[in-house]
C-alpha positions as CSV (number, residue, x, y, z in Angstrom):
1,M,-7.1,20.4,14.6
2,N,-7.4,24.2,14.4
3,Q,-9.0,24.4,11.0
4,L,-12.1,26.6,10.9
5,N,-13.8,24.2,8.5
6,Q,-14.3,20.5,9.0
7,P,-11.9,18.7,6.6
8,L,-13.7,17.1,3.7
9,V,-10.9,14.5,3.3
10,S,-8.8,12.8,5.9
11,I,-5.6,11.4,4.5
12,C,-4.8,8.4,6.7
13,T,-1.2,7.2,7.0
14,T,0.5,4.5,9.0
15,T,4.1,4.4,9.9
16,Y,6.7,2.2,11.6
17,N,10.4,3.0,11.3
18,R,9.9,5.0,8.1
19,E,12.4,7.8,8.7
20,K,13.8,7.4,5.2
21,Y,10.4,7.9,3.5
22,I,7.9,9.7,5.7
23,G,9.0,13.2,4.8
24,E,8.4,12.5,1.1
25,A,4.9,11.0,1.9
26,I,3.9,14.1,4.0
27,E,5.2,16.6,1.4
28,S,3.3,14.8,-1.4
29,C,0.1,15.2,0.6
30,M,0.7,18.8,1.7
31,M,1.2,19.8,-2.0
32,Q,-2.4,18.9,-2.9
33,K,-4.3,21.8,-4.5
34,T,-8.0,21.6,-3.4
35,N,-11.0,23.8,-3.0
36,F,-11.8,22.1,0.2
37,P,-10.0,21.6,3.6
38,F,-8.2,18.3,4.3
39,E,-6.3,16.8,7.2
40,M,-3.5,14.2,7.4
41,V,-3.8,11.7,10.3
42,I,-0.6,9.8,10.9
43,S,-0.7,6.8,13.2
44,D,2.8,5.8,14.3
45,N,3.2,2.2,15.5
46,C,5.9,2.9,18.2
47,S,8.8,3.6,15.8
48,T,12.3,3.2,17.2
49,D,14.0,5.4,14.7
50,K,13.5,9.2,14.0
51,T,10.1,8.8,12.3
52,V,8.1,10.6,15.1
53,E,10.7,13.3,15.3
54,I,10.4,14.0,11.5
55,I,6.6,14.0,11.7
56,E,6.7,16.5,14.6
57,S,8.9,18.8,12.5
58,Y,6.3,18.8,9.8
59,I,3.5,19.5,12.3
60,Q,5.4,22.7,13.1
61,K,5.1,23.7,9.5
62,F,1.5,22.5,9.0
63,P,-0.1,22.7,12.5
64,D,-3.6,22.9,11.1
65,K,-3.3,20.0,8.7
66,I,-1.4,17.2,10.4
67,R,-2.3,15.1,13.4
68,L,0.0,12.5,15.0
69,L,-1.3,9.5,16.8
70,K,1.4,7.9,18.9
71,S,1.4,4.4,20.4
72,D,2.8,3.1,23.7
73,K,3.8,-0.2,22.0
74,N,3.7,-1.8,18.6
75,Y,0.1,-3.1,18.0
76,G,0.8,-4.7,14.6
77,L,-0.1,-3.6,11.1
78,M,-3.8,-4.2,11.2
79,L,-4.7,-2.6,14.5
80,N,-2.6,0.5,13.6
81,Y,-4.3,0.7,10.2
82,I,-7.8,0.5,11.7
83,K,-6.8,3.1,14.3
84,S,-5.7,5.5,11.5
85,I,-8.9,5.1,9.5
86,E,-11.3,5.4,12.5
87,A,-9.5,8.6,13.5
88,G,-10.4,10.3,10.2
89,T,-13.1,12.9,10.6
90,G,-13.6,13.8,6.9
91,K,-16.5,12.8,4.6
92,Y,-13.9,10.9,2.6
93,I,-10.8,8.9,3.5
94,A,-7.7,8.9,1.4
95,D,-4.9,6.4,2.0
96,C,-1.2,7.2,1.7
97,D,1.2,4.7,3.3
98,G,4.2,6.0,5.1
99,D,6.7,4.7,2.5
100,D,4.6,5.7,-0.5
101,Y,4.0,9.1,-2.0
102,W,1.7,11.0,-4.4
103,T,3.0,12.6,-7.6
104,D,0.1,14.7,-8.8
105,E,-1.0,17.8,-7.0
106,N,-4.6,17.5,-8.3
107,K,-5.1,13.9,-7.2
108,L,-7.4,14.5,-4.3
109,Q,-9.4,17.2,-6.1
110,M,-10.0,14.9,-9.1
111,Q,-11.1,11.9,-7.0
112,V,-13.3,13.9,-4.7
113,D,-15.0,15.7,-7.6
114,F,-15.9,12.4,-9.1
115,L,-17.3,11.0,-5.9
116,E,-19.3,14.1,-5.1
117,A,-20.9,13.9,-8.6
118,N,-21.5,10.1,-8.4
119,P,-23.2,9.1,-5.2
120,D,-23.6,5.5,-6.4
121,F,-19.8,5.1,-6.3
122,V,-18.2,4.3,-2.9
123,M,-14.5,4.5,-3.9
124,C,-12.2,5.9,-6.5
125,F,-8.7,4.8,-7.4
126,T,-6.0,6.0,-9.7
127,N,-3.2,4.1,-11.4
128,N,0.2,4.1,-9.7
129,T,3.9,3.7,-10.4
130,L,5.9,0.8,-9.1
131,L,9.3,1.9,-7.8
132,N,12.1,-0.6,-7.1
133,S,13.7,0.9,-4.0
134,E,17.0,-0.7,-4.7
135,T,17.5,-0.1,-8.5
136,G,15.3,3.0,-8.9
137,E,13.6,1.4,-11.9
138,T,9.9,2.2,-12.4
139,E,7.0,0.8,-14.3
140,K,3.3,1.2,-14.5
141,G,1.4,-0.4,-11.7
142,V,-2.0,-1.7,-13.1
143,L,-1.4,-3.0,-16.6
144,K,-4.8,-4.4,-17.3
145,T,-6.8,-1.3,-16.5
146,W,-10.6,-1.0,-15.9
147,D,-13.1,1.9,-15.7
148,V,-16.0,0.9,-13.4
149,G,-15.8,-2.1,-11.1
150,D,-18.0,-4.2,-8.8
151,T,-17.2,-6.9,-6.4
152,S,-16.8,-9.5,-9.1
153,L,-14.3,-7.5,-11.0
154,L,-12.3,-6.7,-7.9
155,L,-12.2,-10.4,-7.0
156,S,-10.8,-11.2,-10.5
157,Y,-7.6,-9.4,-9.6
158,N,-5.7,-12.0,-7.6
159,T,-2.2,-13.5,-7.6
160,L,-3.4,-16.5,-9.6
161,N,-4.7,-14.5,-12.6
162,K,-1.8,-14.7,-15.1
163,E,-3.4,-12.2,-17.4
164,I,-3.3,-9.6,-14.7
165,N,-0.2,-10.5,-12.7
166,L,2.2,-9.6,-15.5
167,N,4.5,-7.4,-13.5
168,G,4.1,-8.9,-10.0
169,F,1.4,-6.4,-9.1
170,H,-2.0,-8.2,-9.0
171,C,-4.3,-5.8,-7.2
172,P,-7.1,-3.9,-9.0
173,A,-5.4,-0.8,-7.7
174,H,-2.9,0.2,-5.1
175,V,-4.2,1.2,-1.6
176,S,-2.3,4.4,-1.6
177,T,-4.4,5.7,-4.5
178,I,-7.8,5.1,-2.9
179,V,-10.3,7.7,-1.8
180,F,-13.5,6.3,-0.3
181,R,-16.6,7.4,1.6
182,N,-16.0,7.4,5.3
183,N,-18.3,5.5,7.8
184,V,-19.6,3.2,5.1
185,I,-18.1,0.1,6.7
186,K,-17.3,-0.9,10.2
187,F,-14.3,-3.1,10.6
188,P,-15.3,-6.6,11.7
189,D,-13.4,-8.3,14.5
190,W,-11.7,-10.7,12.1
191,F,-10.2,-7.8,10.1
192,K,-7.5,-7.2,12.8
193,D,-6.3,-10.8,12.4
194,L,-5.6,-10.5,8.7
195,Y,-2.1,-9.9,7.4
196,I,-3.0,-7.6,4.5
197,N,-5.3,-4.6,4.5
198,D,-5.9,-3.5,0.9
199,E,-7.9,-6.2,-0.9
200,P,-10.2,-7.0,2.1
201,L,-10.9,-3.3,2.4
202,F,-11.8,-3.0,-1.3
203,F,-14.1,-6.0,-1.2
204,M,-15.9,-4.8,1.9
205,L,-16.5,-1.3,0.4
206,S,-17.7,-2.9,-2.8
207,K,-20.7,-4.3,-0.9
208,F,-22.1,-0.7,-0.7
209,G,-21.3,0.8,-4.1
210,K,-19.3,0.8,-7.3
211,A,-15.6,1.6,-7.8
212,K,-14.0,4.0,-10.3
213,F,-10.5,3.7,-11.7
214,I,-8.7,6.7,-13.2
215,D,-5.9,5.5,-15.5
216,Q,-3.4,8.1,-14.5
217,E,-0.3,7.4,-12.5
218,M,-0.7,9.7,-9.5
219,S,1.0,7.7,-6.7
220,V,4.2,5.7,-6.2
221,Y,4.3,2.3,-4.5
222,R,7.8,1.5,-3.2
223,M,8.7,-2.1,-3.7
224,T,11.5,-3.7,-1.8
225,P,12.9,-6.8,-3.4
226,V,13.5,-9.8,-1.2
227,G,15.9,-12.8,-1.4
228,Y,14.8,-16.3,-2.5
229,S,14.7,-17.8,1.0
230,T,12.4,-15.0,2.2
231,Q,10.3,-15.3,-0.9
232,E,9.6,-18.9,-0.2
233,F,8.2,-18.1,3.3
234,T,6.3,-15.1,2.0
235,Y,4.5,-16.9,-0.7
236,M,3.4,-19.7,1.6
237,R,2.2,-17.1,4.1
238,D,0.5,-15.2,1.3
239,W,-1.4,-18.3,-0.1
240,T,-2.6,-19.5,3.3
241,G,-3.4,-15.9,4.4
242,R,-5.5,-15.3,1.3
243,I,-7.5,-18.5,1.7
244,D,-8.3,-17.3,5.2
245,F,-9.5,-13.8,4.2
246,Y,-11.4,-15.1,1.1
247,K,-13.4,-17.4,3.4
248,K,-14.2,-14.4,5.6
249,I,-15.2,-12.2,2.7
250,D,-17.5,-15.1,1.5
251,A,-19.3,-14.9,4.8
252,Y,-19.3,-11.1,4.7
253,F,-21.3,-11.2,1.5
254,D,-23.6,-14.0,2.9
255,G,-22.5,-16.3,0.1
256,K,-23.5,-13.9,-2.8
257,H,-20.1,-14.5,-4.5
258,H,-19.6,-18.0,-3.2
259,K,-18.9,-19.6,-6.6
260,Q,-16.2,-17.1,-7.6
261,I,-14.6,-17.1,-4.2
262,S,-14.7,-20.9,-3.9
263,D,-12.9,-21.3,-7.2
264,I,-10.2,-18.9,-6.0
265,I,-9.7,-20.8,-2.8
266,K,-9.5,-24.1,-4.7
267,A,-6.8,-22.6,-6.9
268,Y,-4.8,-21.5,-3.9
269,N,-5.1,-25.0,-2.4
270,R,-3.9,-26.5,-5.7
271,K,-0.9,-24.2,-5.6
272,I,0.0,-25.2,-2.0
273,F,-0.6,-28.9,-2.9
274,K,2.0,-28.6,-5.8
275,Y,4.4,-26.7,-3.5
276,Y,4.4,-29.6,-0.9
277,F,4.3,-32.3,-3.5
278,D,7.4,-30.9,-5.3
279,K,9.2,-30.8,-1.9
280,K,8.2,-34.5,-1.4
281,E,6.2,-33.6,1.7
282,Y,3.4,-35.9,0.6
283,L,1.3,-35.9,3.9
284,K,0.9,-32.1,3.7
285,A,0.4,-32.3,0.0
286,T,-2.5,-34.8,0.5
287,Q,-4.2,-32.5,3.0
288,Y,-4.4,-29.7,0.4
289,L,-5.3,-32.2,-2.4
290,L,-8.4,-33.1,-0.3
291,K,-9.3,-29.4,0.3
292,M,-9.4,-28.9,-3.5
293,Y,-12.5,-31.2,-3.6
294,V,-14.3,-30.2,-0.5
């Protein structure tokens, strides 16, 4: 990095075979208007298409703002994500996934201004737009909005909350909207074994400060529809994966939010019980029935 000034913000991006989208992601970051220097750190997970070639072409245009981290093999989603975050040198980390993009040139400035003025906040989100990559249809991401959040509020946004999960988007905010204070958390060993990175990151950060939500759509989250057979597998993986990470988050907080987390885990066990019961797989159903009362 040849910038004379240390970047205040590191925009961390992960990619794997994103040749269709990475250019739009980079351009949306490079268009940001700020009164501070920033860098973009792109960690590629050994793409086999033209993703790296496209990134390198942008480095030619922005040699002082973009860094590319290459991999000799595919290390999986979580290790690549951790690698990108840990490579960030700024006071703040912003996230923009390789197939998402920002839509407001003042996004970074607005979020950094807020965090600079409010040291008791550790992260700041904006609202986002959901984009159906097949139909081109769009809708607002977070429908049940909030202003200031703590761990308890963030935990309330889960796939089982019907009041929140009205459009299929159940997170308190999308990860490609976040700006958070760097070096606040260290990734525990178990983080690399998770299958999702956003909610565990939010929960861990919330241990050290409050969260701010700006209800303006400043980022686009590309959603790719899947067929019914894939959905069936994905939902089961999602439910069991969430039970696993909620248990780890419970331990991370030393049981401080045990009642709320325990209720969420029981609800997921109830959902899995019903899934197996409806399929007449009664032995598996019984195993999850018992877990609901442990």
